[in-house]
PAZA-238248 format. One line per field, with one value per residue (C-alpha): residue number from 1; residue in three letters; x, y, z. Coordinates in steps of 0.05 Angstrom, whole numbers, plus 5000, padded with zeros to 4 digits. Each point is the difference from the previous one (the first is absolute). Layout:
% PAZA-238248
i	c(NUM ...);
aa	c(ALA ...);
east	c(X ...);
north	c(Y ...);
up	c(Z ...);
END
This chain:
% PAZA-238248
i	c(1 2 3 4 5 6 7 8 9 10 11 12 13 14 15 16 17 18 19 20 21 22 23 24 25 26 27 28 29 30 31 32 33 34 35 36 37 38 39 40 41 42 43 44 45 46 47 48 49 50 51 52 53 54 55 56 57 58 59 60 61 62 63 64 65 66 67 68 69 70 71 72 73 74 75 76 77 78 79 80 81 82 83 84 85 86 87 88 89 90 91 92 93 94 95 96 97 98 99 100 101 102 103 104 105 106 107 108 109 110 111 112 113 114 115 116 117 118 119 120 121 122 123 124 125 126 127 128 129 130 131 132 133 134 135 136 137 138 139 140 141 142 143 144 145 146 147 148 149 150 151 152 153 154 155 156 157 158 159 160 161 162 163 164 165 166 167 168 169 170 171 172 173 174 175 176 177 178 179 180 181 182 183 184 185 186 187 188);
aa	c(MET ARG LEU GLY GLU TYR ALA THR VAL ARG THR GLY LEU VAL LEU SER ARG LYS GLU ALA GLN PRO GLY GLU SER ARG HIS ILE TYR ARG ALA LEU SER LEU LYS ASN VAL THR GLU ASP GLY GLN ILE LEU LEU ALA GLU VAL GLU ASN TYR CYS ALA SER GLU ALA LEU LYS GLU GLU TYR PHE THR HIS GLY ASP ASP VAL LEU LEU ARG LEU SER ALA PRO TYR THR ALA VAL LEU ILE THR GLU LYS GLU ALA GLY LEU LEU LEU PRO SER HIS PHE ALA ILE ILE ARG THR ASP LYS THR VAL ASP SER ARG TYR LEU TYR TRP TRP LEU THR LYS ASN LYS LYS ARG PHE TYR LYS ILE ALA SER GLY GLY ALA MET MET GLY THR ILE SER SER GLY TYR ILE ALA GLU MET THR PHE GLU PRO PRO SER MET LYS GLN GLN GLN LYS ILE GLY TYR LEU LEU ARG LEU ALA ASN ARG GLU GLN GLN LEU LEU TYR LEU LEU ARG ILE LYS LYS LYS GLN LEU ILE ASP THR THR LEU LYS LYS PHE ILE ASN GLY);
east	c(2995 5028 4982 4981 4944 4967 5016 5020 5070 5025 5052 4981 5010 5068 4983 5053 4965 4935 5026 4973 5048 4992 4941 4968 4930 5005 4964 5018 5003 5025 5060 5029 5076 5051 5008 4925 5003 5031 5039 4942 4951 4965 4985 5015 4941 5020 5065 4969 5015 4963 5021 4983 4987 4998 4936 4946 5028 4969 4963 5045 5057 4961 4992 4934 4978 5026 5057 5067 5062 5070 5062 5043 5066 5028 4970 4943 4947 4928 4944 4926 4957 4939 4943 5032 5062 4962 5010 5075 5041 5049 5071 5040 5039 4941 4960 4926 4965 4925 4972 4940 4945 5036 5056 4993 5044 5021 5024 5039 5032 5021 5026 5042 5029 5016 5034 5044 5064 4982 5004 5069 5023 4975 5022 5071 5007 4966 5033 4967 5027 4951 4935 4948 4948 4925 5006 5041 4946 4945 5040 5012 4971 4938 4954 4951 4963 4924 4966 4981 5073 5020 4947 5025 5070 4973 4961 5062 5039 4948 5006 5076 4999 4951 5046 5059 4961 4981 5072 5024 4948 5019 5073 4983 4957 5053 5053 4954 4988 5074 5015 4946 5024 5072 4979 4963 5062 5046 4953 4987);
north	c(7010 4961 5002 4926 5019 5042 4958 4931 4999 4942 4985 4983 4931 4971 4991 4947 4952 4999 5010 4951 4954 4992 4953 5008 5025 5075 5055 5067 5063 5071 5007 5064 5006 5049 5030 5015 5050 5069 5031 5048 4942 4996 4932 4994 4955 4995 4965 4948 4930 4934 4947 4926 4964 4925 5007 5049 5052 5027 5066 5030 5006 5046 5075 5031 5073 5041 4952 5032 4965 5011 4978 4961 5024 5068 5049 4973 5028 5003 4988 5014 4951 5027 4959 5001 4966 4948 4926 5002 4942 5027 4971 4993 5064 5038 5002 5008 5041 4998 5050 4993 5052 5046 5017 5033 4963 5066 5026 4936 5007 5071 4978 4944 5047 5052 4947 4971 5019 4951 4943 5020 5004 4931 4968 5025 4958 4939 4936 5000 5057 5058 4961 5007 4949 5005 4984 5064 5040 4970 5017 5074 5049 5030 5052 5026 5065 5005 4971 5071 5021 4936 5013 5071 4975 4945 5050 5043 4938 4978 5067 4996 4929 5021 5057 4952 4953 5057 5025 4929 4995 5069 4980 4938 5040 5053 4948 4969 5069 5014 4931 5009 5070 4977 4943 5049 5045 4941 4969 5067);
up	c(4158 4942 4926 5004 5048 4945 4939 4976 4973 4959 4947 4929 4968 4984 4926 4985 5048 4960 4929 4949 4964 4925 4986 5069 5006 5009 5033 4969 5042 4990 5048 5026 4999 5025 4930 4996 5058 4993 5056 5014 5011 4932 4969 4926 4982 4927 5021 5047 4974 5004 5050 4991 5066 5010 5042 5019 5048 5064 4997 5054 4949 4955 5005 5020 4995 5058 5015 5015 4974 5025 4963 5049 4971 4983 4980 5045 4954 5026 4951 5009 4961 4964 4972 4932 5029 5040 4983 4989 5028 5052 5003 5064 4984 5030 5064 4993 5054 5008 5050 5045 5001 5050 4951 4932 4950 4966 5067 5012 4931 5017 5068 4971 4948 5054 5044 4945 5037 5055 4949 4977 5073 5019 4934 5008 5063 4971 4977 4932 4958 5004 5012 5054 5022 5003 5074 5010 4964 5044 5063 4982 5050 4968 5031 4947 5009 4996 4939 4978 4999 4965 4946 4989 4989 4955 4958 4989 4983 4950 4965 4999 4972 4945 4982 4996 4955 4954 4997 4983 4943 4976 4998 4958 4952 4993 4984 4947 4969 4997 4970 4947 4983 4993 4954 4956 4995 4985 4948 4967);
END
């Protein structure tokens, strides 16, 4: 079977087509960009910027909880969207994958991450330097295990992601502590 039989796969919006010109009525959205996604699949919400559109945009271009995003160029990062990251406008640099009830989105996220080498292989033969299409993703052979097995993998993944988030926050706090301590030493 193909991944497209278990999920809808589409590309995000080409933002330049809907960008508001100065003076136009605007609709303001929070838009995800390549720089907001770390290589390990974390979204840096504090760095998400506003985007002004010339018109109201379709709901299909916004993230929902349990969506899986895939960057369409190297390093082909997969991202699992949580409820806290829902509502972000998705640019065309990403594919958005919404699973049906027979596939756990956390399992799909893991599967896409595990199969990253396939994207490099197909992209190296492509005409556009290093990019893959959402159509290629939908046509990938995909045979998921039972839902129970998917959920076990998803649970372990959830724990690992939480650990990564905590380590990231610890790194930030540690840097702030060091900066504050150095300022105290310098200022006497």
